[in-house]
One Martini backbone bead per residue (centre of mass of N, CA, C, O) as a GRO file, in nm:
protein
  141
    1MET     BB    1  -5.586  -2.237   0.232
    2LEU     BB    2  -5.390  -2.423   0.059
    3LYS     BB    3  -5.502  -2.333  -0.228
    4ASP     BB    4  -5.336  -2.043  -0.203
    5ILE     BB    5  -5.063  -2.193  -0.223
    6GLY     BB    6  -4.785  -2.166  -0.375
    7THR     BB    7  -4.496  -2.345  -0.560
    8TYR     BB    8  -4.398  -2.078  -0.707
    9GLY     BB    9  -4.138  -1.846  -0.822
   10PHE     BB   10  -4.019  -1.509  -0.884
   11SER     BB   11  -3.745  -1.275  -0.883
   12ALA     BB   12  -3.759  -0.904  -0.861
   13THR     BB   13  -3.689  -0.600  -0.885
   14PRO     BB   14  -3.829  -0.303  -0.951
   15ALA     BB   15  -3.603  -0.216  -1.146
   16THR     BB   16  -3.613  -0.468  -1.326
   17ILE     BB   17  -3.905  -0.447  -1.409
   18ALA     BB   18  -3.874  -0.165  -1.541
   19ALA     BB   19  -3.626  -0.243  -1.743
   20LYS     BB   20  -3.743  -0.571  -1.811
   21GLY     BB   21  -4.048  -0.625  -1.886
   22ASP     BB   22  -4.043  -0.764  -2.164
   23GLN     BB   23  -3.864  -1.004  -2.084
   24LEU     BB   24  -4.050  -1.101  -1.852
   25LYS     BB   25  -4.288  -1.166  -2.033
   26ARG     BB   26  -4.149  -1.381  -2.205
   27PHE     BB   27  -4.068  -1.562  -1.970
   28ALA     BB   28  -4.354  -1.615  -1.864
   29ARG     BB   29  -4.453  -1.749  -2.124
   30ALA     BB   30  -4.246  -1.979  -2.131
   31ILE     BB   31  -4.335  -2.101  -1.863
   32ALA     BB   32  -4.626  -2.163  -1.937
   33LYS     BB   33  -4.558  -2.346  -2.175
   34ALA     BB   34  -4.383  -2.549  -2.018
   35ALA     BB   35  -4.607  -2.641  -1.828
   36LEU     BB   36  -4.793  -2.754  -2.049
   37LEU     BB   37  -4.598  -2.948  -2.182
   38THR     BB   38  -4.546  -3.120  -1.925
   39ARG     BB   39  -4.845  -3.220  -1.905
   40VAL     BB   40  -4.903  -3.318  -2.224
   41ASN     BB   41  -4.562  -3.390  -2.282
   42PRO     BB   42  -4.333  -3.539  -2.091
   43GLN     BB   43  -4.143  -3.668  -2.299
   44LEU     BB   44  -4.054  -3.405  -2.437
   45ALA     BB   45  -3.970  -3.246  -2.188
   46ALA     BB   46  -3.749  -3.445  -2.107
   47ARG     BB   47  -3.578  -3.416  -2.359
   48TYR     BB   48  -3.527  -3.115  -2.340
   49PHE     BB   49  -3.390  -3.125  -2.067
   50LEU     BB   50  -3.155  -3.307  -2.136
   51GLU     BB   51  -3.045  -3.144  -2.368
   52GLY     BB   52  -3.018  -2.863  -2.213
   53SER     BB   53  -2.823  -3.006  -1.979
   54GLY     BB   54  -2.623  -3.218  -2.136
   55GLN     BB   55  -2.755  -3.485  -2.142
   56LYS     BB   56  -2.797  -3.800  -2.208
   57VAL     BB   57  -3.015  -3.959  -2.434
   58THR     BB   58  -3.197  -4.212  -2.283
   59ASP     BB   59  -3.419  -4.435  -2.188
   60ASP     BB   60  -3.355  -4.409  -1.885
   61ALA     BB   61  -3.351  -4.102  -1.865
   62LEU     BB   62  -3.635  -4.056  -1.968
   63LYS     BB   63  -3.788  -4.223  -1.760
   64ALA     BB   64  -3.689  -4.063  -1.512
   65GLU     BB   65  -3.788  -3.777  -1.604
   66VAL     BB   66  -4.085  -3.847  -1.639
   67GLN     BB   67  -4.127  -3.925  -1.348
   68THR     BB   68  -4.051  -3.658  -1.222
   69LEU     BB   69  -4.260  -3.483  -1.371
   70THR     BB   70  -4.509  -3.637  -1.283
   71LEU     BB   71  -4.461  -3.612  -0.964
   72SER     BB   72  -4.422  -3.273  -0.990
   73GLN     BB   73  -4.691  -3.133  -1.096
   74GLY     BB   74  -4.782  -2.991  -0.824
   75ASP     BB   75  -4.524  -2.776  -0.863
   76LEU     BB   76  -4.666  -2.669  -1.116
   77ALA     BB   77  -4.780  -2.502  -1.344
   78GLY     BB   78  -5.092  -2.575  -1.496
   79ALA     BB   79  -5.317  -2.761  -1.374
   80ASP     BB   80  -5.505  -2.581  -1.571
   81PRO     BB   81  -5.462  -2.543  -1.908
   82SER     BB   82  -5.730  -2.355  -1.956
   83ASN     BB   83  -5.619  -2.143  -1.784
   84PRO     BB   84  -5.562  -1.788  -1.823
   85ARG     BB   85  -5.371  -1.803  -1.525
   86VAL     BB   86  -5.097  -1.902  -1.551
   87GLY     BB   87  -4.905  -1.842  -1.247
   88TYR     BB   88  -5.083  -1.764  -1.035
   89MET     BB   89  -5.059  -1.588  -0.720
   90SER     BB   90  -5.173  -1.566  -0.419
   91LEU     BB   91  -5.179  -1.322  -0.182
   92THR     BB   92  -5.284  -1.499   0.043
   93GLY     BB   93  -5.054  -1.707   0.028
   94ILE     BB   94  -4.824  -1.513   0.081
   95GLY     BB   95  -4.933  -1.432   0.360
   96VAL     BB   96  -4.892  -1.710   0.487
   97TYR     BB   97  -4.591  -1.714   0.458
   98THR     BB   98  -4.516  -1.451   0.612
   99LYS     BB   99  -4.643  -1.545   0.879
  100PHE     BB  100  -4.472  -1.798   0.916
  101PHE     BB  101  -4.201  -1.655   0.934
  102THR     BB  102  -4.272  -1.488   1.185
  103ASP     BB  103  -4.377  -1.715   1.379
  104ASN     BB  104  -4.067  -1.864   1.329
  105GLY     BB  105  -3.831  -1.631   1.325
  106LEU     BB  106  -3.740  -1.544   1.016
  107THR     BB  107  -3.892  -1.275   1.077
  108PRO     BB  108  -3.967  -0.977   1.247
  109GLN     BB  109  -4.200  -0.921   1.025
  110THR     BB  110  -4.480  -0.875   0.862
  111VAL     BB  111  -4.535  -0.875   0.517
  112PRO     BB  112  -4.696  -0.760   0.271
  113ALA     BB  113  -4.766  -0.913  -0.015
  114SER     BB  114  -4.777  -0.650  -0.200
  115ALA     BB  115  -4.462  -0.585  -0.135
  116ILE     BB  116  -4.350  -0.888  -0.277
  117ALA     BB  117  -4.587  -0.914  -0.491
  118THR     BB  118  -4.687  -1.010  -0.840
  119ASN     BB  119  -4.934  -1.031  -1.128
  120GLN     BB  120  -4.847  -0.853  -1.391
  121PHE     BB  121  -4.759  -1.118  -1.590
  122ILE     BB  122  -5.005  -1.304  -1.652
  123ALA     BB  123  -5.121  -1.197  -1.914
  124ALA     BB  124  -4.855  -1.235  -2.076
  125ALA     BB  125  -4.819  -1.543  -2.014
  126ASN     BB  126  -5.128  -1.586  -2.160
  127ASP     BB  127  -5.056  -1.469  -2.465
  128PHE     BB  128  -5.214  -1.740  -2.578
  129ASP     BB  129  -5.329  -2.029  -2.734
  130HIS     BB  130  -5.387  -2.295  -2.550
  131LYS     BB  131  -5.524  -2.499  -2.738
  132ALA     BB  132  -5.315  -2.486  -2.966
  133PHE     BB  133  -5.066  -2.555  -2.798
  134ILE     BB  134  -5.162  -2.827  -2.691
  135ALA     BB  135  -5.200  -2.962  -2.964
  136GLN     BB  136  -4.904  -2.924  -3.051
  137ALA     BB  137  -4.770  -3.070  -2.808
  138ARG     BB  138  -4.909  -3.348  -2.851
  139ALA     BB  139  -4.788  -3.387  -3.154
  140MET     BB  140  -4.515  -3.394  -3.053
  141LYS     BB  141  -4.181  -3.577  -3.068
   0.00000   0.00000   0.00000
């Protein structure tokens, strides 16, 4: 059962999905690529993170961020970089979450997973050549 429980996700209302579907597809693709980059070149991903967050890039900061990325890889998408469905979240897993929330008094009733989750952007998120991107990411400094 635990294998079906995702560790990440993003939220958007149905109206936002309808109005900004193309942007969400590009966002999902960027997230899939970032997940792969983090797995295959954590040093570069750490540098990008530090630079993007406005932190000073030092050897110590890079070392700490690489360690954080390496230790948290289980929480990131792309556990299998060759999988053409990076980012997929099992509706069975979402159902486990919603039942847990109800069983523990966090919600008054269990909501069907299909009412609150969608995997409609997974194909768009993975609409790139994984092998070529991974090779490129590994070669980047």
